[in-house]
N, C-alpha and C positions, 0 to 999 in steps of 0.2 A: 800428339803422341797417343798411340793406342794403348789403353790399359784395360783391365778387366771391367771396370765400371762404365766404360764408354764405347765398347766394341760396336754396339748397335748404331751408333752415330757416325761410324767411319765406313770407308770403302772396304768391302769384304773380298773383292776380287784380288787374288794374289796371296791370300792367307791359306795356310795349311789347315784342313778341317777333318774331323772324324764324326761320323754319324753315331752318336751315343745311344740313341733309341729312335725307333720309328715304328709306325703301324705295320710297315712291310718288313718282316724279319730278314729278308734277303739284303736289305740296305744297312742293317745294323753292323757297325764295324767298318763300313766303307770309309776309306780315307784317301786324301789327295789334295791337290791345290785347286782352289776355286777359280774357275776360268770364266764363268758367266753367272749372272743373276737376273731373274725375272721377278715379277710380283709374287709368284707362288712357288718358285723352285730355285735351287742352287745347282749349278753344273760343276762337277769336279772332275779333274783329270786324275785318274787313279795312279798311285805310285807303281813303278815297275812297268806295268803294261802300257800306260799312257792312254788307255781307253777312258772314255768319259761315262759318267753316270749322272743322271738327272734325279735329284732328290726333292720331293715335295716338302715345302717348309712346314705346312700344317701338320701338327701331330708329331713332328720330329724334334729331337734335341741334338744340338751340334756342339762339339768341343773344338774351339779354335786355338791354334798355336800362335801366340802373339810375338812380335819382333823382339821383345825383351827376354824371351825364353819362357814366360809364364803361359798359362792357359786360361781360357774363359769359356763357360758354357752358357748357351742361350737356347730358349725354347723357340722353335721355328715360328710359332704363332706370334711371337713378340716382334718378329722382323718380317712378317708377311705383308710387306708393302713394296711398291716399286722402289728401286734403289734410290732414286732422287727424292721420293717422298719419305722414305724411311729415315733419312738423315734429318729431315725436319720434324717428324713425328716422335722420334725416340729421344725426347729431351727429358 
C-alpha cells in the first residue's frame, strides 16, 4: 500500500501529480497523471487538454495524490534514479 512515507519506493506511473516548485517557472502548478518516468524526468498528461509535459526531476518538488486520498511531497532529486533502481535505492 502506498502511503506518504513510502511513495519513493513504489511505482509512480498512474499517480496524479502537481509540480509544487521548479527552476522553470512555467512548470510550477502543472498537474496531471504520470504516464512515463525516466531517470531524469517525469512525463505527465495534463488534465483537460491531455497534452503531455516532461518535467525534469532535478530541482523540482512534486506533490502526489495517493490512492487513499492523502498527499505526499517529494524532492525530485530524491527520486532521480531509473524507476527500477529507485525502488531499490529509496529504502
